[in-house]
C-alpha positions in Angstrom: 94.9 126.4 119.4 95.1 123.5 121.3 98.4 121.4 121.7 96.4 118.4 122.6 97.1 115.3 120.4 94.6 112.8 120.5 96.4 109.3 121.1 95.3 106.4 118.2 93.8 104.1 121.2 91.3 107.0 122.6 89.8 107.7 119.0 89.6 104.0 118.5 88.1 103.7 121.8 85.0 105.7 120.6 85.2 105.0 117.0 84.1 101.0 119.0 81.6 102.3 121.2 79.7 103.9 118.6 79.9 101.0 115.7 79.2 99.1 119.4 75.5 101.2 119.8 74.8 100.6 116.2 75.3 97.4 116.2 72.6 97.0 118.9 70.4 100.0 118.2 70.9 101.2 121.1 71.6 104.5 120.2 68.2 105.2 119.3 66.3 103.8 121.8 63.1 101.8 121.4 62.2 102.8 118.2 65.3 102.5 116.5 64.9 98.4 118.1 62.2 97.5 115.9 63.2 98.6 113.2 66.2 96.4 113.5 63.8 94.0 114.2 61.7 94.1 111.2 64.3 94.8 108.7 65.9 91.4 110.2 63.2 89.7 109.5 62.3 90.9 106.1 65.1 88.5 104.2 62.5 85.5 106.4 59.4 87.1 105.0 61.1 87.3 101.3 62.1 83.9 102.1 58.3 82.2 102.7 56.8 84.9 100.4 59.1 83.9 97.5 58.7 80.5 97.8 54.9 81.0 98.2 54.8 82.6 95.1 57.7 79.3 92.8 54.7 76.8 94.3 52.1 78.3 92.5 54.0 78.5 89.0 
């Protein structure tokens, strides 16, 4: 059994690194970045198709 107690700064810095990886899409390489791009474009596509549908009514 280890007597080592993790410092809050260490845990916080690890968590921030993990969150930054998720935020920038670094954790999964190119496929993750492409997926993030497609998900980011979805609201724009929905807005445009919604306006087209609304104008046709």
